[in-house]
Backbone as CSV, one residue per row, in Angstrom:
resi,resn,N_x,N_y,N_z,CA_x,CA_y,CA_z,C_x,C_y,C_z
1,MET,-1.942,-9.111,42.103,-2.575,-8.682,40.882,-2.054,-9.478,39.695
2,ILE,-1.255,-10.483,39.940,-0.730,-11.312,38.870,-1.883,-12.117,38.268
3,GLY,-1.969,-12.105,36.936,-3.015,-12.862,36.254,-4.300,-12.085,36.053
4,GLN,-4.418,-10.925,36.680,-5.609,-10.102,36.501,-5.266,-8.920,35.623
5,LEU,-6.251,-8.517,34.832,-6.066,-7.350,33.982,-6.307,-6.086,34.792
6,PRO,-5.551,-5.027,34.512,-5.865,-3.754,35.155,-7.267,-3.302,34.742
7,ARG,-7.883,-2.475,35.538,-9.276,-2.090,35.287,-9.474,-1.375,33.969
8,PHE,-8.444,-0.792,33.385,-8.560,-0.061,32.130,-8.192,-0.909,30.916
9,ALA,-7.769,-2.133,31.127,-7.347,-3.000,30.028,-8.545,-3.644,29.351
10,LEU,-8.380,-3.935,28.090,-9.415,-4.625,27.330,-9.044,-6.089,27.185
11,SER,-10.039,-6.940,27.213,-9.765,-8.362,27.006,-9.542,-8.599,25.513
12,THR,-8.847,-9.643,25.197,-8.551,-9.971,23.809,-9.770,-10.634,23.184
13,PRO,-10.277,-10.071,22.079,-11.422,-10.707,21.429,-11.003,-12.041,20.813
14,ILE,-11.925,-12.960,20.782,-11.643,-14.279,20.220,-12.499,-14.461,18.977
15,PHE,-11.848,-14.737,17.875,-12.536,-14.978,16.609,-12.914,-16.453,16.569
16,ARG,-14.181,-16.748,16.395,-14.645,-18.125,16.532,-14.346,-19.009,15.340
17,PHE,-13.888,-18.446,14.224,-13.611,-19.241,13.023,-12.133,-19.159,12.626
18,ARG,-11.255,-19.232,13.604,-9.816,-19.117,13.324,-9.317,-20.229,12.419
19,SER,-9.705,-21.445,12.690,-9.223,-22.575,11.885,-9.754,-22.503,10.463
20,LEU,-11.013,-22.132,10.314,-11.610,-22.027,8.990,-10.951,-20.912,8.188
21,ALA,-10.701,-19.774,8.816,-10.041,-18.662,8.130,-8.620,-19.060,7.706
22,ALA,-7.914,-19.754,8.576,-6.560,-20.202,8.239,-6.588,-21.214,7.101
23,LEU,-7.543,-22.124,7.133,-7.672,-23.122,6.072,-7.982,-22.448,4.740
24,ALA,-8.874,-21.477,4.736,-9.207,-20.745,3.507,-7.993,-19.993,2.988
25,GLY,-7.200,-19.442,3.884,-5.995,-18.722,3.479,-4.948,-19.623,2.861
26,ARG,-4.905,-20.881,3.287,-3.924,-21.836,2.751,-4.411,-22.518,1.479
27,ALA,-5.712,-22.490,1.224,-6.277,-23.206,0.072,-5.834,-22.543,-1.233
28,PRO,-5.629,-23.350,-2.273,-5.266,-22.763,-3.564,-6.441,-21.973,-4.148
29,LEU,-6.118,-21.011,-4.990,-7.170,-20.229,-5.636,-8.104,-21.150,-6.401
30,GLY,-9.374,-20.792,-6.407,-10.343,-21.591,-7.143,-11.492,-22.036,-6.268
31,GLY,-12.157,-23.092,-6.711,-13.386,-23.555,-6.084,-13.279,-23.919,-4.621
32,ASP,-12.184,-24.597,-4.227,-12.054,-24.989,-2.814,-11.970,-23.764,-1.919
33,ARG,-11.159,-22.793,-2.310,-11.024,-21.581,-1.499,-12.351,-20.830,-1.446
34,GLU,-13.033,-20.733,-2.559,-14.307,-20.018,-2.573,-15.349,-20.730,-1.720
35,THR,-15.315,-22.056,-1.718,-16.218,-22.815,-0.861,-15.930,-22.520,0.609
36,LEU,-14.659,-22.508,0.975,-14.285,-22.244,2.368,-14.646,-20.818,2.779
37,ILE,-14.438,-19.866,1.891,-14.795,-18.480,2.212,-16.313,-18.340,2.317
38,ALA,-17.051,-19.063,1.480,-18.519,-19.045,1.583,-18.952,-19.614,2.933
39,CYS,-18.314,-20.705,3.373,-18.628,-21.277,4.691,-18.322,-20.277,5.797
40,LEU,-17.208,-19.584,5.660,-16.826,-18.583,6.653,-17.855,-17.456,6.716
41,GLN,-18.245,-16.940,5.561,-19.209,-15.843,5.541,-20.579,-16.291,6.059
42,LEU,-21.031,-17.451,5.647,-22.331,-17.943,6.106,-22.286,-18.264,7.606
43,GLY,-21.149,-18.759,8.086,-20.995,-19.001,9.516,-21.063,-17.709,10.312
44,ARG,-20.438,-16.666,9.798,-20.478,-15.367,10.470,-21.897,-14.805,10.496
45,LEU,-22.626,-14.983,9.397,-24.019,-14.525,9.378,-24.847,-15.246,10.437
46,CYS,-24.681,-16.561,10.507,-25.449,-17.341,11.485,-25.038,-17.008,12.916
47,ALA,-23.758,-16.807,13.141,-23.293,-16.455,14.487,-23.836,-15.092,14.910
48,GLY,-24.171,-14.255,13.941,-24.710,-12.934,14.250,-26.084,-12.949,14.892
49,VAL,-26.822,-14.028,14.745,-28.147,-14.104,15.375,-28.073,-14.752,16.759
50,LEU,-26.880,-15.183,17.142,-26.674,-15.828,18.441,-26.121,-14.833,19.454
51,PRO,-26.304,-15.125,20.753,-25.659,-14.289,21.770,-24.138,-14.397,21.618
52,PRO,-23.389,-13.419,21.877,-23.742,-12.151,22.494,-24.163,-11.075,21.492
53,TYR,-24.156,-11.384,20.198,-24.430,-10.356,19.186,-25.917,-10.118,18.987
54,GLU,-26.644,-11.160,18.636,-28.083,-11.070,18.388,-28.431,-9.790,17.616
55,LEU,-27.867,-9.724,16.414,-28.058,-8.544,15.572,-29.534,-8.338,15.251
56,PRO,-29.961,-7.090,15.125,-31.361,-6.821,14.763,-31.672,-7.368,13.370
57,TRP,-32.947,-7.618,13.140,-33.391,-8.197,11.876,-32.947,-7.345,10.690
58,GLU,-33.018,-6.035,10.797,-32.666,-5.148,9.681,-31.207,-5.327,9.271
59,VAL,-30.329,-5.423,10.247,-28.901,-5.607,9.968,-28.665,-6.978,9.351
60,THR,-29.288,-7.991,9.923,-29.147,-9.345,9.390,-29.665,-9.409,7.961
61,PHE,-30.793,-8.775,7.698,-31.379,-8.786,6.358,-30.426,-8.137,5.351
62,GLU,-29.876,-6.993,5.698,-28.956,-6.301,4.782,-27.721,-7.157,4.502
63,ARG,-27.148,-7.740,5.542,-25.967,-8.588,5.369,-26.299,-9.834,4.551
64,THR,-27.483,-10.379,4.772,-27.897,-11.562,4.020,-28.038,-11.233,2.536
65,GLU,-28.648,-10.118,2.230,-28.821,-9.728,0.823,-27.472,-9.478,0.156
66,ASN,-26.557,-8.836,0.862,-25.223,-8.609,0.304,-24.484,-9.926,0.079
67,THR,-24.629,-10.853,1.011,-23.992,-12.163,0.874,-24.629,-12.950,-0.267
68,ARG,-25.930,-12.855,-0.417,-26.624,-13.542,-1.511,-26.081,-13.059,-2.859
69,GLN,-25.915,-11.751,-3.002,-25.368,-11.186,-4.239,-23.947,-11.679,-4.475
70,TRP,-23.130,-11.622,-3.429,-21.744,-12.055,-3.558,-21.665,-13.532,-3.920
71,LEU,-22.472,-14.351,-3.262,-22.432,-15.793,-3.496,-22.830,-16.143,-4.927
72,SER,-23.722,-15.353,-5.493,-24.138,-15.636,-6.872,-23.027,-15.325,-7.869
73,SER,-21.990,-14.596,-7.446,-20.925,-14.212,-8.371,-19.677,-15.087,-8.275
74,ILE,-19.654,-16.056,-7.357,-18.464,-16.902,-7.214,-18.776,-18.329,-7.635
75,ALA,-17.703,-19.080,-7.879,-17.836,-20.464,-8.339,-17.810,-21.416,-7.148
76,VAL,-18.997,-21.827,-6.706,-19.091,-22.828,-5.645,-19.952,-23.982,-6.150
77,PRO,-19.741,-25.173,-5.616,-20.556,-26.318,-6.031,-22.044,-26.082,-5.749
78,SER,-22.887,-26.755,-6.492,-24.341,-26.569,-6.343,-24.819,-26.947,-4.948
79,GLY,-24.180,-27.916,-4.282,-24.566,-28.300,-2.921,-24.369,-27.164,-1.935
80,ILE,-23.302,-26.420,-2.114,-23.034,-25.272,-1.253,-24.071,-24.187,-1.528
81,ARG,-24.336,-23.952,-2.796,-25.303,-22.917,-3.180,-26.700,-23.247,-2.657
82,SER,-27.121,-24.502,-2.766,-28.465,-24.864,-2.289,-28.541,-24.815,-0.758
83,ALA,-27.469,-25.198,-0.066,-27.457,-25.086,1.399,-27.531,-23.617,1.802
84,ALA,-26.852,-22.760,1.046,-26.889,-21.324,1.337,-28.306,-20.772,1.205
85,LEU,-29.052,-21.264,0.241,-30.435,-20.796,0.078,-31.272,-21.118,1.314
86,GLY,-31.080,-22.298,1.888,-31.786,-22.654,3.118,-31.377,-21.758,4.276
87,ILE,-30.095,-21.414,4.321,-29.607,-20.515,5.372,-30.228,-19.134,5.190
88,PHE,-30.284,-18.661,3.958,-30.883,-17.354,3.692,-32.347,-17.320,4.121
89,ASP,-33.058,-18.411,3.894,-34.468,-18.480,4.314,-34.585,-18.368,5.837
90,GLY,-33.731,-19.073,6.549,-33.751,-19.015,8.006,-33.366,-17.643,8.531
91,LEU,-32.397,-17.014,7.877,-31.967,-15.687,8.300,-33.039,-14.634,8.029
92,ALA,-33.791,-14.808,6.946,-34.831,-13.831,6.591,-35.872,-13.718,7.701
93,GLY,-36.151,-14.822,8.370,-37.130,-14.796,9.447,-36.521,-14.850,10.836
94,HIS,-35.180,-14.792,10.909,-34.490,-14.931,12.200,-34.933,-16.219,12.892
95,GLU,-35.105,-17.269,12.123,-35.594,-18.548,12.634,-34.436,-19.508,12.899
96,ARG,-34.028,-19.599,14.140,-32.928,-20.508,14.489,-33.290,-21.958,14.202
97,THR,-34.574,-22.295,14.331,-34.983,-23.679,14.083,-34.803,-24.060,12.616
98,LEU,-34.897,-23.091,11.710,-34.621,-23.350,10.293,-33.124,-23.266,9.995
99,LEU,-32.438,-22.413,10.718,-31.011,-22.212,10.469,-30.174,-23.429,10.832
100,ALA,-30.483,-24.078,11.942,-29.658,-25.202,12.405,-29.542,-26.305,11.360
101,PRO,-30.652,-26.852,10.827,-30.501,-27.913,9.821,-29.913,-27.402,8.503
102,ALA,-30.217,-26.159,8.133,-29.666,-25.607,6.894,-28.153,-25.442,7.013
103,PHE,-27.698,-24.972,8.164,-26.263,-24.800,8.360,-25.573,-26.154,8.452
104,GLU,-26.251,-27.113,9.049,-25.697,-28.471,9.103,-25.545,-29.041,7.690
105,ASP,-26.512,-28.759,6.814,-26.411,-29.178,5.413,-25.194,-28.556,4.733
106,LEU,-24.907,-27.303,5.057,-23.732,-26.640,4.496,-22.454,-27.348,4.940
107,VAL,-22.372,-27.684,6.221,-21.178,-28.365,6.741,-21.009,-29.713,6.042
108,LYS,-22.088,-30.425,5.826,-22.012,-31.716,5.123,-21.616,-31.528,3.672
109,ALA,-22.152,-30.495,3.021,-21.847,-30.252,1.607,-20.384,-29.861,1.408
110,ALA,-19.796,-29.228,2.391,-18.407,-28.771,2.287,-17.424,-29.736,2.951
111,ALA,-17.874,-30.915,3.328,-17.042,-31.854,4.091,-15.704,-32.146,3.418
112,ALA,-15.677,-32.238,2.098,-14.433,-32.572,1.396,-13.391,-31.459,1.522
113,GLN,-13.827,-30.226,1.705,-12.892,-29.107,1.789,-12.498,-28.776,3.232
114,LEU,-13.296,-29.193,4.198,-13.064,-28.830,5.596,-12.092,-29.782,6.277
115,ASP,-11.280,-29.249,7.172,-10.469,-30.107,8.028,-11.211,-30.281,9.356
116,GLU,-10.666,-31.079,10.238,-11.352,-31.401,11.495,-11.600,-30.161,12.351
117,ALA,-10.604,-29.301,12.480,-10.748,-28.111,13.328,-11.831,-27.177,12.790
118,SER,-11.902,-27.030,11.487,-12.930,-26.175,10.880,-14.316,-26.770,11.073
119,ARG,-14.403,-28.089,10.951,-15.684,-28.775,11.159,-16.172,-28.569,12.596
120,VAL,-15.255,-28.626,13.542,-15.615,-28.419,14.949,-16.171,-27.008,15.139
121,GLU,-15.513,-26.023,14.543,-15.977,-24.634,14.667,-17.380,-24.460,14.077
122,LEU,-17.598,-25.033,12.904,-18.904,-24.887,12.253,-19.984,-25.682,12.978
123,ASN,-19.639,-26.877,13.447,-20.624,-27.681,14.174,-21.010,-27.048,15.509
124,ALA,-20.115,-26.270,16.107,-20.459,-25.547,17.334,-21.576,-24.545,17.051
125,VAL,-21.533,-23.907,15.889,-22.594,-22.969,15.502,-23.899,-23.726,15.289
126,VAL,-23.827,-24.881,14.637,-25.031,-25.705,14.426,-25.669,-26.031,15.771
127,GLN,-24.864,-26.456,16.737,-25.389,-26.822,18.054,-26.002,-25.629,18.768
128,GLU,-25.370,-24.478,18.664,-25.926,-23.283,19.306,-27.232,-22.868,18.649
129,LEU,-27.299,-22.972,17.332,-28.539,-22.634,16.638,-29.663,-23.583,17.028
130,ALA,-29.311,-24.842,17.251,-30.305,-25.846,17.624,-30.680,-25.762,19.102
131,GLY,-29.954,-24.942,19.850,-30.256,-24.799,21.268,-29.545,-25.811,22.130
132,THR,-28.614,-26.549,21.549,-27.838,-27.532,22.290,-26.527,-26.884,22.696
133,PRO,-26.131,-26.984,23.951,-24.847,-26.395,24.317,-23.724,-27.094,23.563
134,PRO,-22.836,-26.316,22.955,-21.760,-26.944,22.192,-20.812,-27.713,23.092
135,ALA,-20.211,-28.733,22.508,-19.169,-29.463,23.224,-18.016,-28.488,23.423
136,ALA,-16.984,-28.944,24.027,-15.853,-28.048,24.303,-15.435,-27.329,23.034
137,ARG,-15.436,-26.021,23.126,-15.008,-25.206,21.998,-13.522,-25.382,21.798
138,PRO,-13.052,-25.334,20.538,-11.618,-25.463,20.342,-10.896,-24.327,21.066
139,HIS,-9.894,-24.682,21.818,-9.145,-23.688,22.575,-7.830,-23.437,21.857
140,HIS,-7.619,-22.195,21.507,-6.380,-21.820,20.836,-5.483,-21.145,21.859
141,SER,-4.354,-21.737,22.079,-3.437,-21.122,23.033,-2.268,-20.503,22.292
142,VAL,-1.666,-19.566,22.916,-0.499,-18.915,22.343,0.690,-19.270,23.213
143,THR,1.713,-19.789,22.594,2.929,-20.140,23.328,3.805,-18.893,23.351
144,PRO,4.139,-18.424,24.528,4.982,-17.225,24.586,6.374,-17.504,24.059
145,PHE,6.947,-16.521,23.422,8.321,-16.640,22.933,9.262,-16.379,24.088
146,LEU,10.104,-17.333,24.347,11.082,-17.189,25.426,12.468,-17.076,24.803
147,PRO,13.122,-15.932,24.954,14.452,-15.791,24.379,15.437,-16.736,25.053
148,SER,16.369,-17.211,24.277,17.351,-18.147,24.850,18.615,-17.445,25.261
């Protein structure tokens, strides 16, 4: 039974935007951090229309409207704001074909603030939205602490 979970154990959930969240947490207050948090929120919205979640249209619509309101109140560059509008349009109709290029525009607009690991996470969402299987997803391993 080594390596197998007991039947009552839960598997550890994996957050798909770990690098982006960490980068946003390290960014100084101001425009760069707000841009990264906007990318994180918009990425989460887009991931919500993909398996395994595939949120219903009503839930997606409510979250999109709340994000639209929030985004209008923060200081982000106009490129980020205009890319977000394209994402909102795609989310309004649950149209993955519109979401993929709009989300790709967001990744390009935020390129100066993103590091490589964050770009990989966001581009994986772009590929899934476009129907292309993503390349190897970033694998985050945990090194166990071994007492000396």
